[in-house]
GUKOL-336746 format. One record per residue (C-alpha): x negated, y negated, z negated; residue number from 1. Coordinates in Angstrom, 3 decimals. Example, Ala and Ser with C-alpha at 12.3 -4.5 7.8 and 13.67 -1.06 7.14 Angstrom:
# residues 2
-12.300; 4.500; -7.800; 1
-13.670; 1.060; -7.140; 2
# end
This chain:
# residues 495
-0.051; -0.012; 0.050; 1
-1.105; -3.876; 0.916; 2
-2.349; -5.794; -1.592; 3
0.874; -7.999; -2.182; 4
-0.577; -10.626; -4.757; 5
-0.864; -14.058; -3.232; 6
1.170; -12.791; 0.116; 7
4.484; -13.594; 0.804; 8
6.757; -11.342; 2.482; 9
6.544; -10.802; 6.364; 10
9.387; -10.395; 7.789; 11
10.523; -10.033; 11.681; 12
14.193; -10.553; 12.798; 13
15.288; -8.003; 15.771; 14
17.996; -9.357; 18.212; 15
19.558; -6.668; 20.954; 16
20.254; -10.185; 23.811; 17
19.456; -13.344; 23.973; 18
22.157; -15.387; 24.955; 19
22.839; -19.610; 25.624; 20
21.862; -20.430; 22.310; 21
19.868; -20.024; 19.082; 22
21.326; -17.937; 16.668; 23
21.969; -19.996; 13.454; 24
22.803; -17.130; 11.348; 25
19.662; -15.850; 11.701; 26
17.405; -18.929; 12.234; 27
19.069; -20.575; 9.165; 28
18.051; -17.602; 7.126; 29
14.520; -17.678; 8.705; 30
14.261; -21.466; 7.793; 31
15.165; -20.656; 4.167; 32
12.246; -18.178; 4.053; 33
9.954; -20.062; 5.658; 34
10.404; -23.313; 3.677; 35
9.715; -21.082; 0.777; 36
6.216; -19.720; 2.120; 37
7.769; -16.096; 3.739; 38
6.169; -14.986; 7.318; 39
9.199; -14.613; 9.716; 40
9.426; -14.006; 13.281; 41
11.819; -12.961; 15.707; 42
11.812; -10.283; 18.461; 43
14.403; -9.484; 21.161; 44
15.014; -6.069; 22.984; 45
16.295; -7.148; 26.512; 46
16.414; -3.250; 27.024; 47
13.234; -3.005; 26.303; 48
13.074; -0.881; 23.098; 49
9.578; 0.274; 24.227; 50
7.770; -3.304; 24.572; 51
9.674; -4.453; 21.022; 52
8.178; -1.125; 19.202; 53
4.622; -2.033; 20.093; 54
5.177; -5.293; 19.099; 55
6.613; -4.922; 16.000; 56
3.760; -2.460; 15.410; 57
1.405; -4.937; 16.483; 58
3.239; -7.689; 13.625; 59
3.202; -5.049; 11.105; 60
6.121; -6.613; 9.273; 61
6.863; -5.629; 5.636; 62
11.071; -5.072; 6.671; 63
13.018; -5.790; 9.818; 64
16.452; -7.640; 9.986; 65
19.406; -7.425; 11.510; 66
22.288; -9.938; 12.258; 67
25.074; -7.964; 13.597; 68
28.332; -7.967; 14.947; 69
31.061; -5.118; 15.294; 70
30.665; -3.882; 18.811; 71
27.121; -4.493; 19.649; 72
26.411; -2.415; 15.971; 73
26.177; 0.774; 18.149; 74
23.019; -0.413; 20.038; 75
21.748; -2.107; 16.475; 76
21.798; 1.814; 15.541; 77
19.932; 2.813; 18.114; 78
17.326; 0.124; 17.423; 79
17.055; 0.716; 13.782; 80
16.316; 4.384; 14.132; 81
13.806; 4.232; 16.970; 82
12.315; 1.486; 14.274; 83
12.227; 4.282; 11.635; 84
10.775; 7.104; 13.520; 85
7.872; 4.876; 14.925; 86
7.177; 2.742; 11.948; 87
9.069; 3.616; 8.860; 88
9.607; 0.334; 7.128; 89
12.493; -1.056; 5.021; 90
15.368; -1.879; 7.667; 91
18.141; -4.926; 6.550; 92
20.984; -5.202; 7.889; 93
23.403; -8.582; 7.866; 94
25.893; -10.729; 10.008; 95
30.011; -10.151; 10.525; 96
29.529; -6.296; 10.640; 97
27.368; -5.932; 7.876; 98
29.847; -8.133; 5.503; 99
33.183; -6.225; 6.382; 100
31.213; -2.420; 6.946; 101
28.921; -2.821; 3.864; 102
29.337; 1.120; 3.892; 103
26.892; 1.685; 6.360; 104
23.743; 1.433; 3.550; 105
24.755; 5.085; 3.133; 106
23.303; 5.662; 7.046; 107
19.572; 6.730; 7.313; 108
18.804; 3.701; 9.128; 109
19.803; 1.079; 6.896; 110
17.710; 0.342; 3.202; 111
19.552; -2.868; 2.634; 112
23.049; -4.590; 3.890; 113
23.350; -8.501; 2.968; 114
26.964; -8.996; 2.698; 115
28.325; -12.977; 2.861; 116
25.986; -16.259; 3.353; 117
22.497; -15.180; 3.887; 118
19.744; -18.004; 3.061; 119
19.639; -18.367; -1.092; 120
20.245; -14.460; -0.628; 121
17.048; -13.563; 1.036; 122
15.437; -15.761; -0.410; 123
15.836; -14.176; -3.800; 124
15.721; -10.461; -2.383; 125
12.519; -11.767; -0.509; 126
10.606; -13.339; -3.544; 127
11.686; -10.248; -5.571; 128
10.128; -7.884; -3.163; 129
6.838; -10.180; -3.478; 130
6.933; -9.886; -7.346; 131
7.597; -6.116; -7.438; 132
4.411; -5.595; -4.958; 133
6.553; -4.258; -1.901; 134
9.720; -2.309; -3.807; 135
13.130; -2.895; -2.504; 136
14.955; -5.233; -5.724; 137
18.451; -3.450; -6.741; 138
19.763; -6.309; -8.674; 139
20.349; -8.966; -6.209; 140
23.704; -10.538; -5.660; 141
24.515; -9.994; -1.875; 142
22.943; -6.858; -1.740; 143
23.914; -3.410; -1.398; 144
20.545; -1.555; -1.310; 145
19.584; 2.415; -1.697; 146
16.473; 3.807; -3.099; 147
15.556; 7.116; -2.694; 148
19.503; 8.335; -1.806; 149
20.851; 6.105; -4.619; 150
23.255; 3.172; -3.809; 151
23.287; -0.110; -6.104; 152
26.537; -2.247; -4.960; 153
25.905; -5.924; -6.338; 154
28.833; -8.717; -5.626; 155
28.673; -11.360; -3.529; 156
27.186; -14.901; -5.688; 157
29.472; -18.161; -5.636; 158
29.183; -20.021; -1.795; 159
26.108; -22.571; -1.415; 160
27.385; -25.662; -2.740; 161
25.349; -28.390; -1.484; 162
24.555; -27.422; 2.307; 163
22.307; -30.814; 2.670; 164
19.840; -28.777; 0.847; 165
19.605; -25.323; 3.251; 166
16.207; -25.601; 5.223; 167
16.570; -26.443; 8.815; 168
17.302; -23.554; 10.947; 169
13.737; -22.398; 12.280; 170
15.070; -22.555; 15.682; 171
11.255; -22.662; 17.276; 172
10.906; -19.264; 17.095; 173
13.677; -18.951; 19.870; 174
11.948; -21.834; 21.689; 175
8.336; -20.503; 22.266; 176
9.442; -17.413; 23.909; 177
12.595; -18.282; 25.480; 178
11.837; -22.045; 26.660; 179
15.212; -22.060; 28.355; 180
16.604; -22.399; 24.973; 181
14.423; -25.310; 24.120; 182
15.089; -27.032; 27.560; 183
18.773; -26.210; 27.987; 184
20.542; -29.915; 26.779; 185
23.025; -28.110; 24.558; 186
21.934; -27.865; 20.879; 187
24.186; -26.324; 18.270; 188
24.948; -27.767; 14.388; 189
27.161; -26.970; 11.838; 190
28.782; -29.326; 10.022; 191
30.766; -27.140; 7.698; 192
31.734; -23.661; 6.280; 193
34.617; -22.119; 5.416; 194
38.377; -21.987; 6.574; 195
41.675; -22.209; 4.947; 196
43.692; -21.170; 7.219; 197
44.697; -17.384; 7.600; 198
44.920; -16.644; 10.841; 199
45.301; -12.836; 11.078; 200
42.606; -12.573; 13.971; 201
39.702; -14.056; 12.112; 202
37.797; -13.201; 9.307; 203
38.165; -16.357; 7.226; 204
41.275; -14.771; 5.306; 205
39.167; -11.767; 4.235; 206
36.093; -13.608; 3.630; 207
37.751; -15.776; 1.151; 208
39.393; -12.910; -0.446; 209
36.179; -11.404; -1.184; 210
34.236; -14.698; -2.622; 211
37.406; -15.627; -4.528; 212
37.731; -11.738; -6.102; 213
33.984; -11.371; -6.490; 214
32.613; -14.514; -7.319; 215
35.418; -16.878; -8.505; 216
35.147; -19.087; -5.659; 217
38.987; -21.182; -4.770; 218
37.455; -23.312; -2.885; 219
36.365; -22.597; 0.527; 220
34.985; -25.378; 2.195; 221
32.243; -26.784; 2.259; 222
30.231; -29.565; 4.363; 223
27.175; -31.360; 4.829; 224
27.213; -35.329; 4.688; 225
27.514; -36.938; 7.915; 226
23.867; -38.436; 7.560; 227
22.322; -34.904; 6.699; 228
23.422; -33.776; 10.328; 229
22.830; -36.369; 12.000; 230
19.029; -36.373; 10.352; 231
18.790; -32.938; 11.723; 232
19.877; -33.664; 15.004; 233
17.720; -36.392; 15.487; 234
14.816; -34.184; 14.090; 235
15.436; -31.670; 16.819; 236
15.568; -34.198; 19.621; 237
11.900; -35.468; 18.345; 238
11.220; -31.375; 19.336; 239
13.388; -30.299; 21.609; 240
15.743; -31.474; 24.852; 241
19.091; -32.712; 23.083; 242
21.814; -34.054; 25.562; 243
24.883; -32.474; 24.166; 244
25.079; -31.474; 20.900; 245
27.915; -28.609; 19.895; 246
29.373; -28.003; 16.371; 247
30.209; -25.197; 15.997; 248
32.499; -24.831; 12.642; 249
35.279; -22.815; 12.932; 250
37.767; -25.980; 12.712; 251
35.632; -29.698; 12.526; 252
38.323; -31.922; 11.919; 253
39.700; -29.557; 8.775; 254
39.193; -32.791; 6.757; 255
40.319; -36.169; 7.415; 256
38.507; -38.370; 5.308; 257
35.113; -36.842; 5.913; 258
35.952; -36.677; 10.076; 259
36.326; -40.403; 9.935; 260
33.020; -40.768; 8.094; 261
31.530; -38.490; 10.064; 262
32.690; -40.896; 13.029; 263
31.087; -43.656; 11.871; 264
28.179; -42.396; 10.700; 265
27.516; -40.657; 13.988; 266
28.575; -43.520; 16.583; 267
26.180; -45.857; 14.607; 268
23.040; -43.751; 14.258; 269
23.280; -41.154; 16.944; 270
26.045; -41.626; 19.738; 271
24.924; -38.207; 21.453; 272
27.855; -36.945; 23.615; 273
29.205; -33.633; 21.225; 274
31.849; -31.185; 21.537; 275
33.771; -29.658; 18.459; 276
36.140; -26.882; 17.208; 277
39.594; -28.044; 16.557; 278
43.496; -27.222; 15.690; 279
45.876; -29.132; 17.644; 280
47.768; -29.547; 14.667; 281
44.689; -31.334; 12.969; 282
44.460; -33.966; 15.575; 283
46.243; -37.032; 14.938; 284
45.640; -40.362; 16.970; 285
43.327; -42.153; 14.135; 286
41.168; -39.306; 14.337; 287
40.816; -38.679; 18.039; 288
40.287; -42.564; 18.822; 289
37.759; -42.838; 16.166; 290
35.704; -39.534; 17.589; 291
35.964; -40.813; 21.310; 292
34.022; -44.007; 19.843; 293
31.655; -41.808; 18.529; 294
31.347; -39.849; 21.763; 295
33.375; -37.123; 21.861; 296
33.426; -35.240; 25.174; 297
35.132; -31.846; 24.768; 298
37.553; -30.092; 21.954; 299
37.603; -26.725; 21.707; 300
40.958; -25.876; 20.599; 301
43.199; -22.891; 20.555; 302
46.467; -22.000; 22.071; 303
45.512; -18.363; 21.384; 304
49.065; -17.232; 22.484; 305
51.791; -19.064; 24.044; 306
54.670; -16.402; 22.910; 307
56.016; -17.735; 19.529; 308
56.286; -14.676; 18.152; 309
52.806; -13.282; 18.665; 310
51.192; -16.801; 17.905; 311
53.156; -17.747; 14.614; 312
54.209; -13.984; 13.339; 313
51.561; -11.620; 14.692; 314
48.612; -14.049; 14.545; 315
50.380; -16.280; 11.817; 316
49.329; -19.341; 13.765; 317
51.333; -21.956; 11.545; 318
51.199; -24.127; 15.075; 319
54.155; -25.130; 17.152; 320
54.210; -25.712; 21.246; 321
55.127; -29.246; 20.181; 322
51.621; -29.904; 18.129; 323
50.035; -28.561; 20.911; 324
51.185; -30.789; 23.936; 325
50.689; -33.671; 21.231; 326
47.366; -33.154; 20.768; 327
46.982; -32.288; 24.669; 328
48.235; -35.429; 25.687; 329
46.469; -37.133; 22.622; 330
42.744; -36.008; 24.378; 331
43.789; -36.892; 27.775; 332
44.877; -40.821; 26.628; 333
41.401; -41.132; 25.074; 334
39.306; -39.393; 28.167; 335
38.368; -36.044; 26.342; 336
38.089; -33.063; 27.827; 337
39.879; -30.126; 26.340; 338
38.850; -26.542; 26.546; 339
41.556; -23.763; 25.314; 340
40.964; -20.781; 23.474; 341
43.237; -17.821; 24.276; 342
43.100; -14.327; 22.952; 343
44.937; -11.350; 25.335; 344
45.907; -8.201; 24.948; 345
47.220; -8.586; 21.350; 346
48.839; -6.215; 19.331; 347
52.541; -5.006; 20.962; 348
51.979; -8.046; 23.772; 349
53.551; -7.512; 26.674; 350
52.636; -8.808; 30.128; 351
55.434; -11.018; 30.033; 352
54.193; -12.572; 27.078; 353
50.647; -13.502; 28.419; 354
51.819; -15.136; 31.365; 355
53.448; -17.428; 28.639; 356
50.140; -18.297; 27.388; 357
49.091; -18.881; 31.168; 358
52.358; -21.520; 31.719; 359
51.376; -23.236; 28.295; 360
47.837; -23.905; 29.840; 361
49.287; -24.659; 33.135; 362
50.777; -27.753; 31.388; 363
48.256; -28.724; 28.925; 364
45.807; -28.258; 32.011; 365
42.359; -28.088; 30.305; 366
39.048; -28.175; 32.006; 367
38.212; -24.881; 31.001; 368
41.131; -22.133; 29.808; 369
39.075; -19.508; 28.118; 370
40.573; -16.148; 27.648; 371
39.150; -12.995; 25.923; 372
40.249; -10.067; 24.864; 373
41.664; -9.203; 21.279; 374
39.131; -7.072; 19.539; 375
40.271; -5.446; 16.027; 376
37.150; -5.692; 14.212; 377
36.880; -4.218; 10.563; 378
38.230; -7.103; 7.812; 379
40.716; -8.541; 9.990; 380
44.497; -8.802; 9.185; 381
45.447; -8.227; 12.934; 382
43.479; -4.843; 12.736; 383
45.716; -3.284; 9.977; 384
48.694; -4.882; 11.628; 385
47.139; -2.745; 14.767; 386
46.392; 0.733; 12.724; 387
49.732; 0.265; 10.962; 388
51.510; -0.205; 13.572; 389
49.620; 2.722; 16.007; 390
48.072; -0.228; 18.401; 391
44.465; 1.328; 16.948; 392
43.140; 4.238; 15.423; 393
40.282; 2.525; 13.289; 394
37.265; 3.988; 15.014; 395
35.247; 0.966; 15.367; 396
32.545; 2.596; 17.291; 397
34.890; 2.467; 20.309; 398
34.470; -1.484; 20.074; 399
32.334; -3.002; 22.777; 400
29.385; -5.625; 22.239; 401
32.086; -7.826; 24.474; 402
35.444; -8.703; 24.250; 403
35.983; -10.264; 28.036; 404
36.452; -6.935; 29.989; 405
38.079; -4.144; 27.694; 406
39.652; -3.260; 24.810; 407
40.451; -0.597; 22.414; 408
44.013; -1.165; 21.792; 409
46.924; 0.897; 23.027; 410
49.747; -0.711; 25.006; 411
53.238; 0.004; 25.138; 412
52.878; -0.261; 28.965; 413
49.938; 1.124; 30.418; 414
50.428; -1.269; 33.784; 415
50.434; -4.226; 31.671; 416
46.825; -3.098; 30.343; 417
45.677; -3.502; 33.771; 418
47.727; -6.277; 34.825; 419
46.592; -8.376; 31.564; 420
42.228; -7.181; 31.996; 421
43.134; -8.579; 35.868; 422
44.712; -11.834; 34.694; 423
41.628; -12.633; 32.021; 424
39.485; -13.156; 35.530; 425
41.538; -15.528; 37.167; 426
42.902; -17.260; 33.967; 427
41.220; -20.414; 34.748; 428
41.736; -20.518; 38.016; 429
45.053; -20.098; 37.406; 430
45.712; -22.999; 35.346; 431
43.795; -25.133; 37.925; 432
45.726; -23.958; 40.996; 433
49.245; -22.932; 39.858; 434
50.315; -22.646; 43.196; 435
48.072; -19.545; 43.745; 436
49.832; -17.611; 41.427; 437
52.340; -16.037; 44.221; 438
49.189; -14.538; 45.813; 439
47.158; -13.922; 42.844; 440
50.350; -11.819; 40.819; 441
50.420; -8.737; 42.901; 442
46.649; -8.236; 42.789; 443
46.560; -8.148; 39.057; 444
47.613; -4.040; 39.332; 445
45.016; -3.284; 41.599; 446
42.274; -1.192; 40.100; 447
39.245; -3.445; 41.204; 448
37.667; -3.724; 37.640; 449
34.692; -4.597; 38.903; 450
35.167; -6.935; 41.099; 451
37.255; -8.980; 39.310; 452
34.991; -8.930; 36.114; 453
32.526; -10.773; 39.034; 454
34.919; -13.029; 40.414; 455
36.259; -14.064; 36.511; 456
32.646; -14.818; 35.119; 457
31.600; -16.851; 38.362; 458
34.842; -18.731; 38.093; 459
34.454; -19.035; 34.062; 460
30.839; -19.936; 34.504; 461
31.664; -22.740; 36.986; 462
34.512; -24.463; 34.739; 463
31.857; -24.103; 31.965; 464
29.675; -26.185; 33.971; 465
32.641; -28.782; 34.607; 466
32.412; -29.233; 30.241; 467
28.443; -30.406; 30.524; 468
28.246; -33.983; 29.773; 469
25.043; -34.420; 31.664; 470
24.562; -33.889; 35.178; 471
22.027; -30.751; 35.166; 472
18.807; -30.904; 37.549; 473
17.987; -27.988; 39.965; 474
15.811; -26.284; 38.078; 475
18.183; -26.150; 34.955; 476
20.927; -25.537; 37.133; 477
19.310; -22.629; 38.478; 478
17.729; -20.869; 35.656; 479
21.394; -21.703; 33.456; 480
23.097; -19.616; 36.777; 481
20.458; -16.532; 36.287; 482
20.752; -16.619; 32.245; 483
24.285; -17.025; 32.583; 484
24.754; -13.750; 35.298; 485
21.922; -11.843; 33.761; 486
22.759; -12.381; 29.189; 487
25.795; -14.236; 28.871; 488
28.822; -12.203; 27.656; 489
26.785; -9.491; 27.624; 490
25.120; -6.923; 25.245; 491
22.389; -4.761; 25.113; 492
22.805; -1.029; 26.679; 493
19.889; 0.981; 25.907; 494
19.617; 4.346; 26.928; 495
# end
């Protein structure tokens, strides 16, 4: 065993495939570890596991860590088993899959599982690992660990209250290996953590329940100060290209007082075009006008389902069509572009119900109408609904790493399944050109999955480009197109 005196823990974060953005979950944890003196590095497999194993063997980490969503977990199992066989070092699982499926600790490819927030927990874990001379600690909150076959299950700690004190995300770990991520104009940031809404297709309901029961957390929303956010954006602008900011919070406008303060600070200090996720029912004229003055360019907002029963009974959105149209008109009034999020193929949803979702989008006329297929992830209330109603058998290993071209949900009408998958591919096109519906609708029953899949991705890429607040240069455009076709919305495919 190596001498751990005065040597900090050395952790390699391994990812299956890179997409268009730096993963904030991984880099926030890496940033906190590095800030405290630990050594961190990232490796991306990209379908070349042998190369990654050689790199890890050369790097000699004390442990390997994953951040995993359900669906991609099958690829990470393959990666983990190979790392175990080749290097035989501790493997730490984190991310949504580990949070809602921590019993993976029972498997031989997992030595530790981080449940919930990771920054403080990972730091305590690494410090205790050092203090013990390289042994996996057993009493760190948020961690389930396994030692010699014995499993130690610790509860989660209270959520991080002061987000301003969290170290900046270690984006440079990805920038140095993937220059496209450094040079691409959009950069992602988090302003808030938590959401009090109880949408059944979202993890927040179960996440809040876990923290309430295990840590006594009643408050679920925590926010950074506007000045702290702007400080980080301006700092990053000095180290990488930042032409547009995307706030990836679940609901950016959830706290009106905070939102108005942010708009004032951002307009005064930053004024870089930005986009946010919002609910239609959180947008009033005061908020929209203030954010427009600050540089709000694009809003991501969920229609999710046009059918009233699916939207408010199955999904529990608690959102009326009137609110959706009112906010959509407000955004148009202030020249803010709209990207709608829509979920197709929900449990019990028919093709006719999905057509209602299309009709709502045709009236809204968003610049982009993004449509995905419902995936029954563990921990979701709608997943339990699907299981109870016989629409899903509960086998999470059937889930894919992408939720755009397949489903494990059972449909009442098999013909509806085919038409819904195909409609997803033409969804955004039809919102722009409703007159094409008569031509395309008869095609939806055809079994041209791969052809329609490529058509859909090409169309989505075209409309996504229209959501940029800046003009791409020739080089950036073609590198983006190449990356989009080879990586975006995809997962690794290890053999």
